[in-house]
Steps between C-alpha positions, in 0.01 A plus 500: 500500500566621855235772465244246370581262787452783750167588354387140514608479865308819590189365321525164681541677837198720434291193412609325816409802712160530337436132554601533863264796559222326325541183705504685834214347696218679662292343776195655653403468871127557555289512809125484429197504728126529438432129524820409307715520817827397345865592478656392173818539297441491128716532190446795265237299309299429813602141556487428875836375635406510868186573706397520860143523634441782743221561756156543340239772546368480853487729796842643579643427155572759237579550143859469400645847477880452504753227424881482474752241387781505752876468413505147649217395260227500765179700457371765740119531483182543698157342490342673804446861598774481761738209443813464288653169397821390332473176305777297335459353149465157665196655674621534861397806704827625655405841638180674615401831652158599630431876526181428690684397814866612473675821603212671678210433266294262712140614511541757221373493141781422263513436125814409315522546128863581434842372615854454385796284609815711527850391403598480868229242566259733673147554375311822451125477556234769441218471757174670416261557780766575764653712223870429520796361310723257689822311444550168684801274518482123411378428854221751472665756730407854427794692353328833430165650418338819393133620464347534153390861473277475193230230487677263728186410700309435174586250225861519418595296193847453358824631642818496294846601608677745262869476390564777757361291782181696547152353506220560247173421677162487322187574698149446357358767729558779427653370174857616550852375432729607790878475510654465847859500601627252766425750773132502396505850350292573197738615222262477199139418429260480217123524537338302214149484654436134409530179697861493403677162523865517397790735429867455414791739452626467142863504391451853367398625841127529411226306672268257333159460661238231460183684584298190600134610458614765253561227241822669399874535532673836525863615500560823694821696555626626832311832439183288479446566133350217286752378246257250346191304595303205362143471615252240386605337172868456430570690174532287192339195671169366623635460853296682763669606821290428802623500859867579449717350784865394511763669295857397409775653289722244327873524445435603138286793610168340406213537745265223609143567618260295705146499354269354766124447481517529121308188413591217259515734203815677622847398604587519871857633452622726220851606399555833319811617327633859501246594229218346705456214256384163642793263458385218732195401701404234754150376435417202710146555630442141564787488743474840679141609428387852570710538819867532389600821683867414570776329306873532429688462174814302578822598331744256346695444827185445702354271231819293492488463881138387487570245230799361697292470821204341321737244337664426840156444664403223255473157655 
């Protein structure tokens, strides 16, 4: 009898754990331009829970190329070539930074496509044109800087910080992913020869690259050997990869790919499991159109925070 009771308890516990995992919520933060000009938080099925209109296409305004949900639930974004903004979920702008005029850039050509808020509250900003990476404190004071040695004066796209604290910087010209340490030294690079958009360091130590104009994603090891690559159509599906942009690796090891400029026939975000099977997709062309370059999949903790803040903001 005791053995049967124990087996029943183990079965019940397993069912509860499965139910808990299945009910873990996923929210998606998107930042779309190309006449959509919107920040939005959606559930996994695409239902809009929150949205915020951003600056439209006019002189001085850019496509949205990066976005980040902050630990306090605010959103760091940009809707111009030079300016960053932090907005609360009750739609108040609480922080701005303008690379066009601050910390020595007045009168120089500057484009900003990538940025990241650090745990200490400082913000890392990649400045094309002047060709440098900077870190500023919450008051906009320059903490440190270093010059970008490869493609910095051309169109730099995403920058992502690795678990080791180094920086993976993607430059469209000459189509190279460059890894810098904090001193600005190049410690690794990979020439892909496309208008490369994004790269992340995977948990296994390899690097996943979104080739942008190469319509592909590629995993390479530290020796620069290709582990696998998908170009064009995703195997086993009718999904066509077009301009590949943001990348994210989830806690379960799955990878998520941005598929921009892919038209209404294809999803804008795709999740692949370890066998490169499509296990989830975000297909909301009416909401984000053909210009969803940047997004962030929110984990359970982040999703719970957002839900709590949205509930608190209700009248």
